py3Dmol code that shows the C-alpha trace and the ligand (Angstrom):
import py3Dmol

protein = """\
ATOM      1  CA  MET A   1     124.791  -4.985  57.919  1.00  0.00           C
ATOM      2  CA  SER A   2     126.717  -6.628  55.362  1.00  0.00           C
ATOM      3  CA  THR A   3     129.386  -4.822  53.247  1.00  0.00           C
ATOM      4  CA  ILE A   4     129.912  -5.270  49.646  1.00  0.00           C
ATOM      5  CA  LEU A   5     133.416  -4.328  48.526  1.00  0.00           C
ATOM      6  CA  VAL A   6     133.788  -3.032  44.890  1.00  0.00           C
ATOM      7  CA  VAL A   7     137.395  -3.154  43.707  1.00  0.00           C
ATOM      8  CA  GLY A   8     137.422  -0.497  40.982  1.00  0.00           C
ATOM      9  CA  GLU A   9     139.428  -0.732  37.849  1.00  0.00           C
ATOM     10  CA  HIS A  10     141.417   2.208  36.099  1.00  0.00           C
ATOM     11  CA  LEU A  11     143.860   2.845  33.708  1.00  0.00           C
ATOM     12  CA  ASP A  12     146.000   6.156  32.973  1.00  0.00           C
ATOM     13  CA  GLY A  13     143.918   8.106  35.348  1.00  0.00           C
ATOM     14  CA  GLU A  14     140.574   7.070  34.111  1.00  0.00           C
ATOM     15  CA  LEU A  15     137.971   5.056  35.807  1.00  0.00           C
ATOM     16  CA  LYS A  16     136.994   2.134  33.684  1.00  0.00           C
ATOM     17  CA  LYS A  17     133.379   2.053  32.883  1.00  0.00           C
ATOM     18  CA  ALA A  18     133.184  -1.508  34.010  1.00  0.00           C
ATOM     19  CA  SER A  19     133.653  -0.429  37.440  1.00  0.00           C
ATOM     20  CA  ALA A  20     130.607   1.672  37.339  1.00  0.00           C
ATOM     21  CA  GLN A  21     128.701  -1.257  36.068  1.00  0.00           C
ATOM     22  CA  THR A  22     130.072  -3.418  38.944  1.00  0.00           C
ATOM     23  CA  VAL A  23     128.523  -0.838  41.224  1.00  0.00           C
ATOM     24  CA  GLY A  24     125.265  -1.787  39.484  1.00  0.00           C
ATOM     25  CA  PHE A  25     125.960  -5.326  40.397  1.00  0.00           C
ATOM     26  CA  ALA A  26     126.555  -4.151  44.063  1.00  0.00           C
ATOM     27  CA  ARG A  27     123.571  -2.098  44.364  1.00  0.00           C
ATOM     28  CA  ALA A  28     121.493  -4.845  43.047  1.00  0.00           C
ATOM     29  CA  ALA A  29     122.994  -7.256  45.856  1.00  0.00           C
ATOM     30  CA  ALA A  30     122.747  -4.580  48.418  1.00  0.00           C
ATOM     31  CA  ALA A  31     118.991  -4.326  47.435  1.00  0.00           C
ATOM     32  CA  ILE A  32     118.670  -7.826  48.475  1.00  0.00           C
ATOM     33  CA  ASN A  33     120.733  -8.124  51.598  1.00  0.00           C
ATOM     34  CA  ASN A  34     120.510  -4.514  52.819  1.00  0.00           C
ATOM     35  CA  GLY A  35     124.065  -4.072  52.557  1.00  0.00           C
ATOM     36  CA  GLU A  36     126.618  -1.001  52.272  1.00  0.00           C
ATOM     37  CA  VAL A  37     128.427  -0.648  49.007  1.00  0.00           C
ATOM     38  CA  VAL A  38     132.180   0.363  49.447  1.00  0.00           C
ATOM     39  CA  GLY A  39     134.097   1.345  46.720  1.00  0.00           C
ATOM     40  CA  LEU A  40     138.160   0.377  46.540  1.00  0.00           C
ATOM     41  CA  LEU A  41     140.728   1.913  44.539  1.00  0.00           C
ATOM     42  CA  ILE A  42     144.400   0.794  44.542  1.00  0.00           C
ATOM     43  CA  GLY A  43     146.992   2.534  42.696  1.00  0.00           C
ATOM     44  CA  SER A  44     148.951   5.921  42.622  1.00  0.00           C
ATOM     45  CA  ASN A  45     147.934   9.486  41.975  1.00  0.00           C
ATOM     46  CA  LEU A  46     144.342   8.437  42.235  1.00  0.00           C
ATOM     47  CA  ASP A  47     142.501  11.863  43.177  1.00  0.00           C
ATOM     48  CA  GLY A  48     140.746  12.260  39.786  1.00  0.00           C
ATOM     49  CA  VAL A  49     139.827   8.486  39.573  1.00  0.00           C
ATOM     50  CA  ALA A  50     138.776   8.552  43.219  1.00  0.00           C
ATOM     51  CA  ALA A  51     136.562  11.698  42.569  1.00  0.00           C
ATOM     52  CA  ALA A  52     134.895   9.799  39.548  1.00  0.00           C
ATOM     53  CA  PHE A  53     134.375   6.811  41.544  1.00  0.00           C
ATOM     54  CA  ALA A  54     132.718   8.674  44.440  1.00  0.00           C
ATOM     55  CA  THR A  55     129.815   9.719  42.007  1.00  0.00           C
ATOM     56  CA  THR A  56     128.917   6.124  40.702  1.00  0.00           C
ATOM     57  CA  GLY A  57     126.530   5.063  43.412  1.00  0.00           C
ATOM     58  CA  VAL A  58     128.931   3.629  46.180  1.00  0.00           C
ATOM     59  CA  ASP A  59     128.106   4.485  49.637  1.00  0.00           C
ATOM     60  CA  ARG A  60     131.881   5.503  50.314  1.00  0.00           C
ATOM     61  CA  VAL A  61     135.220   5.160  48.817  1.00  0.00           C
ATOM     62  CA  ILE A  62     138.501   3.733  50.222  1.00  0.00           C
ATOM     63  CA  VAL A  63     141.573   4.822  48.402  1.00  0.00           C
ATOM     64  CA  VAL A  64     144.766   3.137  48.884  1.00  0.00           C
ATOM     65  CA  ASP A  65     147.333   5.595  46.887  1.00  0.00           C
ATOM     66  CA  GLU A  66     150.870   4.793  47.207  1.00  0.00           C
ATOM     67  CA  PRO A  67     153.804   4.461  44.709  1.00  0.00           C
ATOM     68  CA  THR A  68     154.033   0.493  45.121  1.00  0.00           C
ATOM     69  CA  TYR A  69     150.682   0.308  43.335  1.00  0.00           C
ATOM     70  CA  ALA A  70     151.639   2.674  40.562  1.00  0.00           C
ATOM     71  CA  ASN A  71     151.698  -0.394  38.135  1.00  0.00           C
ATOM     72  CA  TYR A  72     149.300  -3.245  38.564  1.00  0.00           C
ATOM     73  CA  LEU A  73     150.878  -6.656  39.858  1.00  0.00           C
ATOM     74  CA  ALA A  74     148.456  -9.144  41.187  1.00  0.00           C
ATOM     75  CA  GLU A  75     151.203  -9.953  43.935  1.00  0.00           C
ATOM     76  CA  ASN A  76     150.855  -6.362  45.364  1.00  0.00           C
ATOM     77  CA  HIS A  77     147.406  -5.916  44.607  1.00  0.00           C
ATOM     78  CA  THR A  78     146.101  -9.009  46.372  1.00  0.00           C
ATOM     79  CA  PRO A  79     147.316  -8.294  49.992  1.00  0.00           C
ATOM     80  CA  ALA A  80     146.135  -4.673  49.513  1.00  0.00           C
ATOM     81  CA  VAL A  81     142.527  -5.854  48.749  1.00  0.00           C
ATOM     82  CA  VAL A  82     142.795  -8.439  51.496  1.00  0.00           C
ATOM     83  CA  ALA A  83     143.692  -5.865  54.261  1.00  0.00           C
ATOM     84  CA  ILE A  84     141.032  -3.689  53.328  1.00  0.00           C
ATOM     85  CA  ALA A  85     138.336  -6.330  53.001  1.00  0.00           C
ATOM     86  CA  ARG A  86     139.333  -7.453  56.584  1.00  0.00           C
ATOM     87  CA  ASP A  87     139.155  -4.099  57.862  1.00  0.00           C
ATOM     88  CA  VAL A  88     135.471  -3.202  56.384  1.00  0.00           C
ATOM     89  CA  GLY A  89     134.456  -6.877  57.184  1.00  0.00           C
ATOM     90  CA  ALA A  90     133.295  -7.257  53.587  1.00  0.00           C
ATOM     91  CA  SER A  91     131.070 -10.377  52.967  1.00  0.00           C
ATOM     92  CA  ILE A  92     131.097  -9.826  49.201  1.00  0.00           C
ATOM     93  CA  ILE A  93     134.070  -8.542  47.309  1.00  0.00           C
ATOM     94  CA  ALA A  94     133.284  -7.856  43.691  1.00  0.00           C
ATOM     95  CA  THR A  95     135.300  -6.904  40.683  1.00  0.00           C
ATOM     96  CA  PRO A  96     134.844  -6.875  36.834  1.00  0.00           C
ATOM     97  CA  ALA A  97     135.483 -10.150  35.192  1.00  0.00           C
ATOM     98  CA  THR A  98     138.356  -8.727  33.357  1.00  0.00           C
ATOM     99  CA  THR A  99     141.917 -10.006  32.608  1.00  0.00           C
ATOM    100  CA  THR A 100     142.898  -7.999  35.884  1.00  0.00           C
ATOM    101  CA  GLY A 101     139.819  -9.013  38.078  1.00  0.00           C
ATOM    102  CA  ARG A 102     140.309 -12.735  37.061  1.00  0.00           C
ATOM    103  CA  ASP A 103     143.916 -12.417  38.024  1.00  0.00           C
ATOM    104  CA  PHE A 104     143.768 -11.027  41.592  1.00  0.00           C
ATOM    105  CA  LEU A 105     140.494 -12.017  42.902  1.00  0.00           C
ATOM    106  CA  PRO A 106     140.954 -15.789  43.158  1.00  0.00           C
ATOM    107  CA  ARG A 107     144.037 -15.022  44.984  1.00  0.00           C
ATOM    108  CA  VAL A 108     142.056 -12.737  47.297  1.00  0.00           C
ATOM    109  CA  ALA A 109     139.540 -15.791  47.677  1.00  0.00           C
ATOM    110  CA  ALA A 110     142.226 -18.112  48.520  1.00  0.00           C
ATOM    111  CA  ALA A 111     143.822 -15.734  50.994  1.00  0.00           C
ATOM    112  CA  LEU A 112     140.752 -15.177  52.786  1.00  0.00           C
ATOM    113  CA  ASP A 113     139.276 -18.746  52.569  1.00  0.00           C
ATOM    114  CA  ALA A 114     136.386 -17.234  50.683  1.00  0.00           C
ATOM    115  CA  GLY A 115     133.887 -18.488  48.306  1.00  0.00           C
ATOM    116  CA  MET A 116     134.512 -17.688  44.540  1.00  0.00           C
ATOM    117  CA  VAL A 117     131.720 -17.074  42.165  1.00  0.00           C
ATOM    118  CA  SER A 118     133.057 -15.932  38.533  1.00  0.00           C
ATOM    119  CA  ASP A 119     131.493 -14.374  35.575  1.00  0.00           C
ATOM    120  CA  VAL A 120     127.912 -13.429  37.377  1.00  0.00           C
ATOM    121  CA  ILE A 121     125.470 -12.014  35.142  1.00  0.00           C
ATOM    122  CA  GLU A 122     122.752 -11.799  37.512  1.00  0.00           C
ATOM    123  CA  VAL A 123     122.136 -11.710  41.581  1.00  0.00           C
ATOM    124  CA  TYR A 124     118.689 -12.801  42.758  1.00  0.00           C
ATOM    125  CA  ASN A 125     117.064 -13.483  46.029  1.00  0.00           C
ATOM    126  CA  ASP A 126     116.716 -17.286  46.080  1.00  0.00           C
ATOM    127  CA  ALA A 127     113.806 -18.550  48.353  1.00  0.00           C
ATOM    128  CA  ASN A 128     116.112 -20.881  50.280  1.00  0.00           C
ATOM    129  CA  ALA A 129     119.700 -19.802  50.067  1.00  0.00           C
ATOM    130  CA  GLY A 130     118.952 -15.904  50.207  1.00  0.00           C
ATOM    131  CA  LEU A 131     121.526 -13.745  48.051  1.00  0.00           C
ATOM    132  CA  ALA A 132     122.394 -16.117  44.852  1.00  0.00           C
ATOM    133  CA  TYR A 133     124.051 -15.770  41.692  1.00  0.00           C
ATOM    134  CA  LYS A 134     123.557 -16.649  37.914  1.00  0.00           C
ATOM    135  CA  ARG A 135     126.593 -17.577  35.733  1.00  0.00           C
ATOM    136  CA  PRO A 136     126.758 -19.156  32.110  1.00  0.00           C
ATOM    137  CA  ILE A 137     128.339 -22.189  31.749  1.00  0.00           C
ATOM    138  CA  TRP A 138     129.157 -24.307  28.641  1.00  0.00           C
ATOM    139  CA  ALA A 139     129.701 -21.438  26.407  1.00  0.00           C
ATOM    140  CA  GLY A 140     126.374 -19.568  27.557  1.00  0.00           C
ATOM    141  CA  ASN A 141     124.332 -22.540  26.572  1.00  0.00           C
ATOM    142  CA  LEU A 142     123.399 -23.035  30.317  1.00  0.00           C
ATOM    143  CA  ILE A 143     122.722 -20.673  33.112  1.00  0.00           C
ATOM    144  CA  GLU A 144     123.998 -22.034  36.538  1.00  0.00           C
ATOM    145  CA  LYS A 145     122.617 -20.782  39.780  1.00  0.00           C
ATOM    146  CA  VAL A 146     124.968 -20.707  42.386  1.00  0.00           C
ATOM    147  CA  SER A 147     124.869 -19.613  46.106  1.00  0.00           C
ATOM    148  CA  SER A 148     127.770 -19.452  48.552  1.00  0.00           C
ATOM    149  CA  SER A 149     127.770 -20.457  52.235  1.00  0.00           C
ATOM    150  CA  ALA A 150     131.147 -19.011  53.005  1.00  0.00           C
ATOM    151  CA  ASP A 151     131.538 -16.105  55.353  1.00  0.00           C
ATOM    152  CA  VAL A 152     133.085 -14.007  52.470  1.00  0.00           C
ATOM    153  CA  THR A 153     132.195 -14.515  48.764  1.00  0.00           C
ATOM    154  CA  CYS A 154     134.690 -13.097  45.900  1.00  0.00           C
ATOM    155  CA  VAL A 155     132.752 -12.359  42.842  1.00  0.00           C
ATOM    156  CA  THR A 156     133.725 -11.473  39.369  1.00  0.00           C
ATOM    157  CA  VAL A 157     131.056  -9.701  37.343  1.00  0.00           C
ATOM    158  CA  ARG A 158     130.079  -9.944  33.663  1.00  0.00           C
ATOM    159  CA  THR A 159     129.714  -6.228  33.348  1.00  0.00           C
ATOM    160  CA  THR A 160     127.713  -6.191  30.236  1.00  0.00           C
ATOM    161  CA  ASN A 161     125.076  -7.596  32.279  1.00  0.00           C
ATOM    162  CA  PHE A 162     124.663  -4.795  34.534  1.00  0.00           C
ATOM    163  CA  ALA A 163     123.882  -1.080  34.044  1.00  0.00           C
ATOM    164  CA  ALA A 164     126.125   1.557  35.840  1.00  0.00           C
ATOM    165  CA  PRO A 165     123.778   3.226  38.274  1.00  0.00           C
ATOM    166  CA  GLU A 166     122.827   7.005  37.402  1.00  0.00           C
ATOM    167  CA  PRO A 167     125.621   9.330  38.806  1.00  0.00           C
ATOM    168  CA  VAL A 168     125.021  10.729  42.203  1.00  0.00           C
ATOM    169  CA  ALA A 169     126.566  13.479  44.214  1.00  0.00           C
ATOM    170  CA  ALA A 170     129.878  12.623  45.459  1.00  0.00           C
ATOM    171  CA  VAL A 171     130.318  10.506  48.660  1.00  0.00           C
ATOM    172  CA  GLY A 172     133.083  10.743  51.040  1.00  0.00           C
ATOM    173  CA  VAL A 173     136.634   9.441  50.019  1.00  0.00           C
ATOM    174  CA  ASP A 174     138.874   7.971  52.821  1.00  0.00           C
ATOM    175  CA  LYS A 175     142.453   7.606  51.967  1.00  0.00           C
ATOM    176  CA  ARG A 176     144.400   4.799  53.602  1.00  0.00           C
ATOM    177  CA  SER A 177     148.109   4.258  53.890  1.00  0.00           C
ATOM    178  CA  LEU A 178     149.133   0.319  54.120  1.00  0.00           C
ATOM    179  CA  GLY A 179     152.699   0.568  53.762  1.00  0.00           C
ATOM    180  CA  LEU A 180     152.870  -3.271  52.872  1.00  0.00           C
ATOM    181  CA  GLY A 181     155.719  -2.680  50.265  1.00  0.00           C
ATOM    182  CA  GLN A 182     156.555  -4.515  47.157  1.00  0.00           C
ATOM    183  CA  ALA A 183     155.800  -8.320  47.024  1.00  0.00           C
ATOM    184  CA  ALA A 184     159.276  -9.957  46.936  1.00  0.00           C
ATOM    185  CA  GLN A 185     158.341 -12.868  44.244  1.00  0.00           C
ATOM    186  CA  ALA A 186     157.391 -10.416  41.365  1.00  0.00           C
ATOM    187  CA  GLU A 187     158.846  -7.378  39.708  1.00  0.00           C
ATOM    188  CA  PHE A 188     157.114  -5.006  37.181  1.00  0.00           C
ATOM    189  CA  VAL A 189     158.944  -4.919  33.982  1.00  0.00           C
ATOM    190  CA  ALA A 190     156.704  -3.240  31.441  1.00  0.00           C
ATOM    191  CA  PHE A 191     153.261  -2.796  30.208  1.00  0.00           C
ATOM    192  CA  GLN A 192     152.793  -2.815  26.556  1.00  0.00           C
ATOM    193  CA  GLN A 193     149.464  -1.123  25.909  1.00  0.00           C
ATOM    194  CA  VAL A 194     147.933  -1.078  22.554  1.00  0.00           C
ATOM    195  CA  LYS A 195     147.047   2.376  21.985  1.00  0.00           C
ATOM    196  CA  SER A 196     144.083   3.171  19.527  1.00  0.00           C
ATOM    197  CA  ASP A 197     142.093   6.201  18.578  1.00  0.00           C
ATOM    198  CA  ARG A 198     139.038   4.020  18.324  1.00  0.00           C
ATOM    199  CA  PRO A 199     136.764   3.434  21.568  1.00  0.00           C
ATOM    200  CA  ALA A 200     137.647   0.158  23.567  1.00  0.00           C
ATOM    201  CA  LEU A 201     136.041  -3.027  22.265  1.00  0.00           C
ATOM    202  CA  THR A 202     134.479  -3.537  25.593  1.00  0.00           C
ATOM    203  CA  ASP A 203     133.217   0.093  26.172  1.00  0.00           C
ATOM    204  CA  ALA A 204     132.152   0.797  22.387  1.00  0.00           C
ATOM    205  CA  SER A 205     128.579   1.313  21.660  1.00  0.00           C
ATOM    206  CA  VAL A 206     129.152   0.104  17.922  1.00  0.00           C
ATOM    207  CA  VAL A 207     131.178  -2.941  17.321  1.00  0.00           C
ATOM    208  CA  ILE A 208     132.091  -4.213  13.778  1.00  0.00           C
ATOM    209  CA  SER A 209     133.577  -7.671  13.743  1.00  0.00           C
ATOM    210  CA  GLY A 210     135.333  -9.814  10.899  1.00  0.00           C
ATOM    211  CA  GLY A 211     135.662 -13.434  10.371  1.00  0.00           C
ATOM    212  CA  ARG A 212     137.797 -15.797   8.215  1.00  0.00           C
ATOM    213  CA  GLY A 213     135.546 -15.141   5.442  1.00  0.00           C
ATOM    214  CA  LEU A 214     137.700 -11.978   4.737  1.00  0.00           C
ATOM    215  CA  LYS A 215     140.541 -13.810   3.940  1.00  0.00           C
ATOM    216  CA  SER A 216     143.237 -11.247   4.768  1.00  0.00           C
ATOM    217  CA  ALA A 217     144.234  -8.681   7.039  1.00  0.00           C
ATOM    218  CA  GLU A 218     144.114  -6.268   4.254  1.00  0.00           C
ATOM    219  CA  ALA A 219     140.220  -6.830   4.034  1.00  0.00           C
ATOM    220  CA  PHE A 220     139.722  -5.585   7.557  1.00  0.00           C
ATOM    221  CA  GLY A 221     140.528  -2.166   6.155  1.00  0.00           C
ATOM    222  CA  MET A 222     137.034  -1.747   4.775  1.00  0.00           C
ATOM    223  CA  LEU A 223     135.642  -2.739   8.490  1.00  0.00           C
ATOM    224  CA  GLU A 224     137.872   0.022   9.804  1.00  0.00           C
ATOM    225  CA  GLU A 225     136.395   2.626   7.289  1.00  0.00           C
ATOM    226  CA  LEU A 226     133.116   1.440   8.480  1.00  0.00           C
ATOM    227  CA  ALA A 227     134.054   1.552  12.291  1.00  0.00           C
ATOM    228  CA  ASP A 228     135.425   5.135  11.824  1.00  0.00           C
ATOM    229  CA  LYS A 229     132.176   6.372  10.126  1.00  0.00           C
ATOM    230  CA  LEU A 230     129.966   4.815  13.085  1.00  0.00           C
ATOM    231  CA  GLY A 231     132.674   5.723  15.887  1.00  0.00           C
ATOM    232  CA  GLY A 232     132.793   2.063  16.590  1.00  0.00           C
ATOM    233  CA  ALA A 233     135.408  -0.547  17.725  1.00  0.00           C
ATOM    234  CA  ILE A 234     136.912  -3.517  15.553  1.00  0.00           C
ATOM    235  CA  GLY A 235     136.314  -7.152  16.562  1.00  0.00           C
ATOM    236  CA  ALA A 236     137.436 -10.269  15.192  1.00  0.00           C
ATOM    237  CA  SER A 237     136.390 -14.038  15.240  1.00  0.00           C
ATOM    238  CA  ARG A 238     139.084 -16.317  16.739  1.00  0.00           C
ATOM    239  CA  ALA A 239     139.582 -17.850  13.123  1.00  0.00           C
ATOM    240  CA  ALA A 240     140.316 -14.361  11.946  1.00  0.00           C
ATOM    241  CA  VAL A 241     142.763 -13.988  14.785  1.00  0.00           C
ATOM    242  CA  ASP A 242     144.277 -17.319  14.334  1.00  0.00           C
ATOM    243  CA  SER A 243     144.603 -16.972  10.646  1.00  0.00           C
ATOM    244  CA  GLY A 244     146.870 -13.724  11.206  1.00  0.00           C
ATOM    245  CA  TYR A 245     144.046 -11.251   9.966  1.00  0.00           C
ATOM    246  CA  ALA A 246     143.582  -9.449  13.194  1.00  0.00           C
ATOM    247  CA  PRO A 247     145.361  -8.977  16.508  1.00  0.00           C
ATOM    248  CA  ASN A 248     144.427 -11.054  19.241  1.00  0.00           C
ATOM    249  CA  ASP A 249     143.122  -8.169  21.472  1.00  0.00           C
ATOM    250  CA  TRP A 250     140.351  -7.934  18.939  1.00  0.00           C
ATOM    251  CA  GLN A 251     138.854 -11.206  19.713  1.00  0.00           C
ATOM    252  CA  VAL A 252     135.436 -11.573  20.535  1.00  0.00           C
ATOM    253  CA  GLY A 253     134.014 -14.710  22.171  1.00  0.00           C
ATOM    254  CA  GLN A 254     134.246 -17.316  24.950  1.00  0.00           C
ATOM    255  CA  THR A 255     138.088 -17.041  25.023  1.00  0.00           C
ATOM    256  CA  GLY A 256     138.142 -13.418  23.821  1.00  0.00           C
ATOM    257  CA  LYS A 257     136.384 -10.204  25.023  1.00  0.00           C
ATOM    258  CA  ILE A 258     132.742 -10.160  26.034  1.00  0.00           C
ATOM    259  CA  VAL A 259     130.863  -7.244  24.434  1.00  0.00           C
ATOM    260  CA  ALA A 260     127.235  -6.050  24.435  1.00  0.00           C
ATOM    261  CA  PRO A 261     127.274  -2.938  22.389  1.00  0.00           C
ATOM    262  CA  ASN A 262     124.088  -1.266  21.048  1.00  0.00           C
ATOM    263  CA  LEU A 263     125.110  -2.277  17.599  1.00  0.00           C
ATOM    264  CA  TYR A 264     127.189  -5.433  16.564  1.00  0.00           C
ATOM    265  CA  ILE A 265     127.862  -6.013  12.846  1.00  0.00           C
ATOM    266  CA  ALA A 266     129.106  -9.433  12.231  1.00  0.00           C
ATOM    267  CA  VAL A 267     131.021  -9.525   8.722  1.00  0.00           C
ATOM    268  CA  ALA A 268     131.699 -12.930   7.211  1.00  0.00           C
ATOM    269  CA  ILE A 269     131.454 -14.809  10.711  1.00  0.00           C
ATOM    270  CA  SER A 270     129.602 -18.041  10.837  1.00  0.00           C
ATOM    271  CA  GLY A 271     128.362 -17.659  14.348  1.00  0.00           C
ATOM    272  CA  ALA A 272     129.984 -20.643  16.164  1.00  0.00           C
ATOM    273  CA  ILE A 273     128.899 -21.046  19.786  1.00  0.00           C
ATOM    274  CA  GLN A 274     131.951 -19.611  21.198  1.00  0.00           C
ATOM    275  CA  HIS A 275     131.837 -16.622  19.056  1.00  0.00           C
ATOM    276  CA  LEU A 276     128.256 -15.928  20.173  1.00  0.00           C
ATOM    277  CA  ALA A 277     129.145 -16.291  23.880  1.00  0.00           C
ATOM    278  CA  GLY A 278     131.010 -13.046  23.531  1.00  0.00           C
ATOM    279  CA  MET A 279     128.607 -11.113  21.540  1.00  0.00           C
ATOM    280  CA  LYS A 280     124.910 -12.246  21.719  1.00  0.00           C
ATOM    281  CA  GLY A 281     123.865  -9.883  24.687  1.00  0.00           C
ATOM    282  CA  SER A 282     124.254  -7.010  21.982  1.00  0.00           C
ATOM    283  CA  LYS A 283     121.276  -4.860  21.721  1.00  0.00           C
ATOM    284  CA  VAL A 284     121.023  -5.206  17.742  1.00  0.00           C
ATOM    285  CA  ILE A 285     122.978  -7.504  15.899  1.00  0.00           C
ATOM    286  CA  VAL A 286     123.444  -7.350  12.032  1.00  0.00           C
ATOM    287  CA  ALA A 287     125.022 -10.070  10.131  1.00  0.00           C
ATOM    288  CA  ILE A 288     126.505  -9.913   6.872  1.00  0.00           C
ATOM    289  CA  ASN A 289     127.258 -13.492   5.195  1.00  0.00           C
ATOM    290  CA  LYS A 290     126.898 -14.967   1.798  1.00  0.00           C
ATOM    291  CA  ASP A 291     125.713 -18.267   3.230  1.00  0.00           C
ATOM    292  CA  ALA A 292     121.912 -17.912   4.181  1.00  0.00           C
ATOM    293  CA  GLU A 293     122.333 -20.960   6.441  1.00  0.00           C
ATOM    294  CA  ALA A 294     124.904 -19.610   8.590  1.00  0.00           C
ATOM    295  CA  PRO A 295     124.065 -20.018  12.288  1.00  0.00           C
ATOM    296  CA  ILE A 296     124.825 -16.346  13.008  1.00  0.00           C
ATOM    297  CA  PHE A 297     121.526 -15.453  11.207  1.00  0.00           C
ATOM    298  CA  GLN A 298     119.599 -17.321  14.288  1.00  0.00           C
ATOM    299  CA  VAL A 299     120.940 -14.463  16.536  1.00  0.00           C
ATOM    300  CA  ALA A 300     120.683 -11.645  14.161  1.00  0.00           C
ATOM    301  CA  ASP A 301     118.130  -8.852  14.244  1.00  0.00           C
ATOM    302  CA  PHE A 302     118.991  -7.930  10.765  1.00  0.00           C
ATOM    303  CA  GLY A 303     120.636 -10.278   7.947  1.00  0.00           C
ATOM    304  CA  LEU A 304     122.208  -9.471   4.874  1.00  0.00           C
ATOM    305  CA  VAL A 305     122.846 -12.568   2.559  1.00  0.00           C
ATOM    306  CA  ALA A 306     125.454 -10.981   0.507  1.00  0.00           C
ATOM    307  CA  ASP A 307     129.275 -11.016  -0.363  1.00  0.00           C
ATOM    308  CA  ALA A 308     130.975  -8.707   1.954  1.00  0.00           C
ATOM    309  CA  PHE A 309     133.402  -7.625  -0.370  1.00  0.00           C
ATOM    310  CA  LYS A 310     130.722  -6.241  -2.372  1.00  0.00           C
ATOM    311  CA  VAL A 311     128.142  -4.619   0.208  1.00  0.00           C
ATOM    312  CA  VAL A 312     130.660  -3.340   2.915  1.00  0.00           C
ATOM    313  CA  PRO A 313     132.168  -0.815   0.341  1.00  0.00           C
ATOM    314  CA  GLU A 314     128.592  -0.093  -0.736  1.00  0.00           C
ATOM    315  CA  ILE A 315     127.447   0.693   2.947  1.00  0.00           C
ATOM    316  CA  ASN A 316     130.518   2.763   3.502  1.00  0.00           C
ATOM    317  CA  GLU A 317     129.812   4.685   0.354  1.00  0.00           C
ATOM    318  CA  LYS A 318     126.308   5.280   1.483  1.00  0.00           C
ATOM    319  CA  LEU A 319     127.407   6.331   4.802  1.00  0.00           C
TER     320      LEU A 319
END
"""
ligand_1 = """\
53
LIG
P 134.156 -19.709 9.585
O 133.341 -20.635 10.883
O 135.282 -20.311 9.048
O 133.244 -18.886 8.919
C 133.409 -17.901 7.924
C 132.220 -17.359 7.444
O 132.395 -16.420 6.556
C 131.245 -18.460 6.786
O 130.090 -18.424 7.336
C 131.202 -17.871 5.318
O 129.930 -18.222 4.865
C 131.520 -16.487 5.615
N 132.047 -15.977 4.341
C 133.062 -16.324 3.422
N 133.348 -15.524 2.467
C 132.535 -14.564 2.581
C 132.105 -13.240 1.844
N 132.763 -12.854 0.672
N 131.342 -12.605 2.284
C 130.269 -12.755 3.336
N 130.569 -13.980 3.977
C 131.781 -14.824 3.882
N 135.726 -18.375 18.072
C 135.402 -16.988 18.627
O 135.185 -16.211 17.752
N 135.817 -16.472 19.650
C 136.089 -17.178 20.700
O 136.337 -16.835 21.774
C 136.440 -18.744 20.489
N 136.742 -19.455 21.553
C 136.838 -20.734 21.292
C 137.216 -21.659 22.298
C 137.262 -22.937 22.034
C 137.563 -23.876 23.351
C 137.031 -23.529 20.807
C 137.133 -25.055 20.758
C 136.706 -22.674 19.800
C 136.654 -21.291 19.936
N 136.249 -20.478 18.806
C 136.113 -19.214 19.240
C 136.325 -20.971 17.550
C 135.050 -21.121 17.063
O 134.572 -22.495 16.986
C 134.861 -20.985 15.544
O 135.982 -21.948 14.835
C 135.453 -19.548 14.841
O 134.471 -18.629 15.654
C 134.854 -19.406 13.426
O 135.148 -18.396 12.994
P 134.756 -17.603 11.798
O 133.222 -17.533 11.943
O 135.385 -16.224 11.423
O 135.055 -18.608 10.573
"""
view = py3Dmol.view(width=600, height=400)
view.addModel(protein, "pdb")
view.setStyle({"model": 0}, {"cartoon": {"style": "trace"}})
view.addModel(ligand_1, "xyz")
view.setStyle({"model": 1}, {"stick": {}})
view.zoomTo()
view.show()
């Protein structure tokens, strides 16, 4: 039986939603190759996180809980994942396609001489190749079908394309001690986390994004008011970020964050393909733009051709 190893992500004692969505990917793969899904957590003081991971639909959980891993460093994380992957005989190693996943998983692939498939949006049964993957290329304009002939394949998962399985009764948690110690070539200095009372952009069910048409950082204030009324997160186009109107961790798109909320409101965003690549999977898209020809209206479910400075305060008022 093949083993699919899901490396979970966590922060501040919380399991990230993306980890459960990656289990969704793993279950879909397991349904094709009849595999076992093993969850792996690496960190320090992980009891709460492990208990949460144990209910996400994995068949069992392995936890490497040592002070060495208190702060994420790819140089420390990689040998730990490699050791567990070898131990369980993993044929697929999956992790969310986040900054962290993209940082360590290619290193794992190199260490194991494994195949590497990035940004997977679908797993399917190919008539010739068996288990195969779909991934977007060219800013999402084409979908590539990929299969891997390697004994081990590392997969980063575009988690917005996979639903987390329904929570199940907790499975067993197996604590391992690797004793590998700190990597010599890297040292943890600091983690500068952006703290916000709003939901994380990639987890939010409502996202309100602003573009260059807002013309100032102050104008994002009306979007923040709207986000607070709807319990949403704030996003931005790259042009708004480059213009200094919004911080770069708000950027949505090909070179920013990929989001797929229930409701995405694009305000004064033209709808360039690189922006659409990060949000076109949203369930309902609302566009507010004063140019009726703006490409964003081609993907919008609801469009409002209007001046944002007039209508956003009106919407806030009505709400
Ligand atoms: P503009 O294209 O300038 O559009 C502004 C819009 O605001 C216009 O449609 C205008 O009609 C409207 N507007 C103006 N005033 C008002 C008003 N008062 N009320 C209502 N509407 C108004 N972009 C991203 O967003 N994310 C990415 O990750 C990204 N990655 C990129 C990667 C590469 C390699 C490249 C080459 C580009 C990338 N871009 C990305 C940039 C992208 O091509 C666009 O330049 C950018 O998305 C445009 O941002 P915008 O829509 O805010 O600005």
